[in-house]
N, C-alpha and C positions, 0 to 999 in steps of 0.2 A: 146517277153518272151510270152510264153503258159501259160495259166493260168488253164488250164485242169488240174482235179482232179487227175488224171492217174498220168502227168508227176510232178505235186508237190507231190504227194505221193512218185515218183520215185528219185526228188531231195532230199526230207527229210531223207529217206533210205540211200543216198548216203553220206549224209554228217554226219548220224550216230543220227538223233535225232528220236529215237525211242519212247520215252517218247511223242512226238508232235502226232506221229504215231497212237500209241493207243488211245489218244484222241479224233483223227479225227475219227476213227472207232468205237468209244465208244459212238461219235455221243454230245459228250460235247462243243466241238465248231469245226467250219467250218475246212475245208483243207487249206481257202486260208488264213485264222487266224493264222494257226498253221505254214502258209508259212512265212507269213509277220513274225512274232515272230523269226523264225530263220534267218531272213533279206533275203530270197531269193527273194521277190517283196517287191513293196511300195504301200500302198493303198491310192487311189486317195484323194485330196483334197475334205474336206467336202461341199457339197454344199448348205447345210442347209435342206433339204430335211429329212426326216424320223425321227428317235425316235433321241432325243438328249443322251437319256442315253446307247446306244447302246456298243460306247469305252466303257464306264464304265464295261458295262456288261463282254465286251471281256477280259479286262485288269486282271480283276477279276479272270476269269475262266481260264486264262493261269497261273496268279499268282499261281492259287492253282495245276498247272498240274506239271507244273514245281519247286514249292516251290520256286521259284525266287522272291518273292514279296521284293518289295524293303523294309529295314527297314522304320519304321516311322521315321521323323524328331525328333529330341531331342525337349524336351518341352521348349518352352521359356519361360525362367528366367521371373519372376514376379518382376516388378519393385517394390522395396520397395518405400513405399510411405518417400516424403522429407518431414521432419517436416519443417513447417514454422516457417520462423524468429519470433523471439519475437516481439512483438509488441515495446516495450521498450527496450532500453537498460539496462545493468544491476545495471548501475548506478541511473536510472530512476527507474527503480523497488526497490530499497533500498530504496530512497525518498517515493515512495509512502507506503513502508511499515512501515515506521518511523510517516508519516502522519496518517496512519490507527492506529497504536500503540497512537497517540496523540487524536486521536478522530477527526481529522481535515476532516471530510469526503468532504465539500465544499470546500477544496484545491486537494483533491483525485480526484474528478467530475472534476474540471477544469483542473488540469493535464491531464487528460484520454481525455477531448474534445478538449485538445491542447491550450485552451483560455490562461495559462501560462505556462512558463516552469516549470520544476522541480527544477531546481535552485532557481527561483522567490519563489514557493512555499516553498520550505526549508526554505527561508530565513525569508516568512512569520510567517511560524510557531515557527521560532526560536525567532520572537519577542514576542511570546508570547500571544498577544492581537486580540480579535476579532474584526477587522473593519467592519464598514457596507459596503457592496457590494453596489455596482450602482445600482442592480436591487431592493434593498429594499429603495434605497432614491428614485428610480423612483415610486416603489408602493405608499409611502407617499406621494408625489407629485400628483398623480393623485388622491389620496383620499382627499387631500384637495382643487384639482381642482373642484372635484364634490361636494364637499359641498358649496363652494362658488355659483357654478351654480345654486343650490338648493336655498338657500340664494336670490340671483340676482331676481329670477323667483318670489318668494314671495314676494320681495319689488316693485316688477313694479304695478303700480297702476292701476286700472280696469277702465274702461271707463264708463261713466253714460250712463244708458238708453235712456233718455231723449234727449241727444246728436247725436244719430246716425239718421242719415237720410236716411231713407227706400228707398226716388226717387234715390241716389245715387250708390243704390246695383240693383236696377232694370238695370238702364241704358242704 
C-alpha cells in the first residue's frame, strides 16, 4: 500500500474524513497520522528510537481534532478504612471498666499485658483484698540479701600486717 501524501489525502476524502484532511492542511498533524486515525494504514512497531512522547502528542492532537477523546475513566472508589477489631472483647472491656472504677490499676495493667485473664482479675477484685504481688516479694528478698551481704563483709576478720610474707608476693 502506498503511503504517499497525495494517495492518503485522496483516500481520506473518499471515506469522508474531511475533518482529518483540514487538520493535515493546517499542519496540526501529519497526513500519515490522520490516515492511521481513520484506519487506512497501521503504524510500524516501535523500535525504541526517537522521542517517547510522540505517540502521546499525536493522540492528544487527534483527540482535539476529532473531539473523540475517550472519556476519563471513572474515579476509583476510595477504600474506606476498615476499623481495627477491638483489642479486647466486650466482656473484657466491661471487666476493665469495673476494675478502673474500683481503683485496681494493678489488675488493669495485668489484664492489658495479658498476664492474667479478665475472669481472674474480676475474682481478685471481688475478694476486695490487696495481696502482695510476686514482684514486691522479690524486691523484699533482694533488700534482705543485700543487707546480709554487707553485714557479712563487715564481719570478716582483717589479716594482720605482720603475718604477710612479702617473699610470697614477689615469687
